[in-house]
N, C-alpha and C positions, 0 to 999 in steps of 0.2 A: 377300684383304684388302690394302688399300694401307697397309702398315705405316708408310711415310714420313709419312702423314697423321696418324699417332697420336703422333708424337714430341713432346716438350716444347720450349718455347722455349729451354730450357737446352741441349738437344742441338743445336738449330739454331745457337745461338751458339758452341757448343764447337768446338775444333780439336784434332786429335791432336798429341802432342808427338813430336818426332824424338829418340829416345834411342838411336840406332844406335851412338853412340860407346861406350856401356856394353856393348852386345852385342859389339862388336869387341874390346873389352878383355878380356871374360870368355872369348871363344873363341880368343884368342891371348894366353895369360898370360905369354908371354915379352916382351910389349911393356911399356915403361915408361908408366904411366898418367898422362900429363901433360895430360889433357883434361877432367877432371871436377871440379877443385878439391877433390879428396879429400886426406886426409893420407896421405903415402906411408910412414909408419912404422906398425908394428903396434900393436894395443891394449896397454894396460898389462897386465903379468902378473897383476895383481889382478883385472882384468876377465875374463881367460881362466879363472882359477881359479873365480871366482864363477859364471860361466856353466856351466862344467863341473859344478859342484856342484849346480846347480838342475835339470839335465837329467832326473833321475829323477822330478821333479815336474811334468813337462810335460803330464801328464794333467789337471791342474787349471786352471780359469780363473785369470787374474791378478786381483789387486786392482784396482779402478777407480782411475784416477789421482787422483780427487778425495778419496779416503780414504787414499791412501798418503802420509801426512803426513811420514814420515821422508824420502822422496825429495823432496817439495815443500820441506821445510825446508832440506834439503841444497842444493837449487838456489837458494833465496833467500840462503842464507849465501854460496854461491859467487859470486853476482851482487852481493852487498853490500847486500841489501835487509833492513832491520830489521824489516819487518812480518811476515816469515815466510811460512808456507804459503799464507795467504789471498791473497797477491799473485802466485801462480803457477798455471798450468794447463799441460797437456801436449797435444801433437799427435803423430800417427803420422808423424814427420818434420816439418820446418818446411813441407814441401809441403802437409800437411793444414792447418796454420795459415794458409797462404796462401788456403785455401778457407774456413776457419772465420771469419776476420775479415770478409771481405765479406758472408758469410752472416749475420753478427751485426748488421751496421750498414746494409746497403744495401737500398733498395727500388727498384722499376723507375723508371728515369729519373734516379736519383742519379748524381752525377759523382765520379770519383776522379782526383786529380792524381797523375801518375806521371812521374818523370824518364825521359828518352828519350836514351840507353838505360838500362835497369835489368833486373833479373832477369825473364826473359820470362813466367813463370807469373803474375806480378802484373798483366800486361796481359791475361790470359785469364780467370782465375777470376771477377773481378767481372762479366764479361759474362753468366755463367750466371744471375746474380741480377738481371739487368736494368740493371746499372750501365754507365756510359759512361766510357771512359778519355779523359782530357785530357792530351795529351803536353806535358811541360815540357821545352823545348829548351835545351840548354846552348850554350856557345861551342865553338870548334873543339877545345879541350882538355878538354871535358866538365866545365867549371866552371859553376856557377850563381850567379845573383844572386837576391835576395829577389823582385825584380820579375818574374822569370821565372815564379815560382809565383803571386804575387798577381794578375798580369794575366790569369790563366786562371780565377780564382775567379768563380763565379756563385751564384745563390740555391740551386742544386741541388748544389753541391759539398758532399759530406759527409765525404770522406776524403782524406788525403794519404798515400801509401805511398812509401817510399824505402829503399834499402839503404845502409848506412853502416858500413864502406866500401862503395862502389858496386860492384855486379856488373853489367858486367864491367870497368869502367874502373879500379877499385881506389882511386879518390880518396875523400876524406871531405868531405861537405857541412859547411861551417863551422858551428861550434856557435852562433854569433851568429844565423845565418840560421834554424837550427832553432828556437831560442828564439822568434824572431819568428813562425814558423809556428805554434808552440804557442799564441800569443796569438789566433789565428783561431778561429772557431766551427766547427771541424772535428775529427774524430778523426785523429790523426797516428800512423801506424805506422812505426816505425824497425826495419828488419831488421838486427840486429847479428850476422849469421852469421860474420863475419870479425873480430869484436871482439878476440879474443886476439892477432891479428897487428897490431893498430893501437893498442891502449890508448886508444881514443877512445869510450868508452861514455857514454851519457846516462842511465844508471840513476839517477844522483843527482837528475835532474829529475823523477822519478816522483812524489815527495811534493808537489811544487809544482804539477803539471799533471795534472788528472784526465782529460785527453783524450789522454794519451800512452800508447801501447802498444808494447812492445818484443818482438820475436821473435828467438829464438836457436835454435841447432842443435847436435847432437852429431856432425854430419857433417864438420866442419872440424878445428879444433884438437883436439877430443876424439878424433878418429881412429876414429869409430864410425858411419860412414855406413851400414853394413850393418844396424844395429839399428833404424833409422828412428825417431829421436826429435827432436822440436823442443819448445821450451817458450816460453810467453808470460809476460811480466812486466808487470803493470799493477796498478792499484788494485783493492781487493776488489769495488767496484761493477761495474767493467768485467768482472772475472773472473766474477761471477755471471751476467752476460748471455751471455758466451761459453760458459759451462757449459750453458746451456739448449739450445744447438744442437750441442754436442760429442757425438759418438757414444759411447755407453757402452762401456767396456772397449776403448777404441781403442788402447791401448798394451800390447804383449804382456808376458808374464811375463819372458821372456829380456831384453827391452829394459829393463824396470824394474830388474832385478837388475844388468845390465851398467852402467846409468847410475849407480846408487848406488856400485858398485865404482869406477867411474872418478872419481867425486867424492871418494872416499876416497884417491885418489892424485893430487892436484893438482900436486905437483912434476913428475910425469911429463908432464902436460899442458903445463905452462909450459916444460919443457925442450924438448919437441918444437916448440912454437910459436917458441921462440928459434932453433932450428935453421932453421926455415922463414924467419924474418925475416932472418937472416944470409945465407942462400943467395939469397933474393929480392933483397936490396940489392946483393950482389956481382954477381948475374946482370944486374940492371938496368944497373949500371955497365959491365959487359962488352958488353952489347948497344948501349948508347949510344955506344960507340966504333966501331961498325960504320957506315961511310958509308951514308947513305940510310935507316937504320932509325930510326924515331921510337918512343921508349919512353915510355909514360904512367906517371908516378909512381904506385906502388901501395902501399897499406897492407893489402892482402889477401894471399892465398896464391897469387896468380898475377900474371902480367905481360902486359899487352896491348901489342902492337906494331903499327905501321903501316908497311908495306913499300912504299908507293906510289913514293917517290923512287928506289927501287932498280929499279923496273920489274918486279920479281918478285911475282906475285900470292900471296896467302895460300894458295890452293889448291896452287900449285906448291911452295911452301916446306913446307907441311904434308906433301905427298907425299914430299918429300926426307927430312924427319925421320922419317916413318913407315918408309921403307926402311932407316933406321939403327936402328929399334927404338923410336922415341919417338912415342907417339900424342898429338897436340895437337888444338886446337879452332879451326877456321876459323869466325869469327863474321861474316865479311863478308856484307853484305846483310840482316842482322838488323835488328830494330827500333832505329832511331837509329844504325845502323852502316852507312852507305851505302858503295857501291863493292865492291871485291874485294881489299882489301889489309890486312884486320885479322885477326891471329892471336893467340889467347890461349894462354899456356903456364903450366900449373900448376907450382908449385915443388916439386921433389923433393929429393933429396940434393944436397949441395954438388958432389959428383963428377958427378952426372947433369947438373946445370945448367952446369957448365964444359964438358962434352962437347957439350951442345946449343948453347951459345954459340959454341963452336969450329966446329961443323957449319954454323951459320948464317953465320958470318963467311967460312968457306971457300966456301960455295955462292954467296953474294952476290958475292964477289970474282971468281968464275969466270964470272959472268953480267953 
């Protein structure tokens, strides 16, 4: 049988992700993980205690997220939503949410406006459901005007998806532009994965705009990338539609327990976020003083640099840092990131970032 003739249109549209950087990091645990925008500090002791205590009950199914009102209420309180649990649902990591939202709203031929660059899965998952990606092109510094979006609107445009702060650039779409986008007849998805590092949330706009959906994650400031938990914040009507396509029991028992414990120790979350902010800002200043290095202002937990004026490619600089024990991410040639000079560096400890900055300065000066 010709199996290739039996596959779905979704498979034909799908592409494999390159996640070799995680493989590399796990198989050489002496490396400093400055490649995946993770938090480089361990989970709260309260999380570790809660997970340890629940292990003897791993033989049981978890509660479905829709009925775990304690966790949903805790998330609503954390986000500052007065409506409570009815305004929240969960995904197996925000990666599942990236799949759930197009599946909820798109039909074949519908269009999605997406900044270019942005988080790469957003450019892929809509294709599985017949969606079309319309690239929204910024200026040379990755800044956008309202017209950059509205000029791409058609009668088939159904969604706008954007990360805020942007991944990978780290900048924040101005609130004024976002409010103007919410006035359009489309669903607007704002990914706030890095919100704790920016203090630039739009949660307060949810009661006013029933077309706004916010996605968040436990993989960044929460320091719990390994539990795979994302959550959606939007009005109850939107939640009811998303719930229809959400896979039942999609969030594990360990994940739900760890998440609730993390939310019971918010001072730990904010203390770690502040460490990242301080290290990020000092690292950005340090890099900006190196001749030829262009540093893009960041409100996330990473810094994107352009090495073109130094003549040193991102591949070469990445290899140099790797030889010193720092695993970083070469984003050159990705969607909306042309050329071979873009390197993204996740923020670790202040000590690590000073060392990385010194290594880059030394290497550039020698070349």
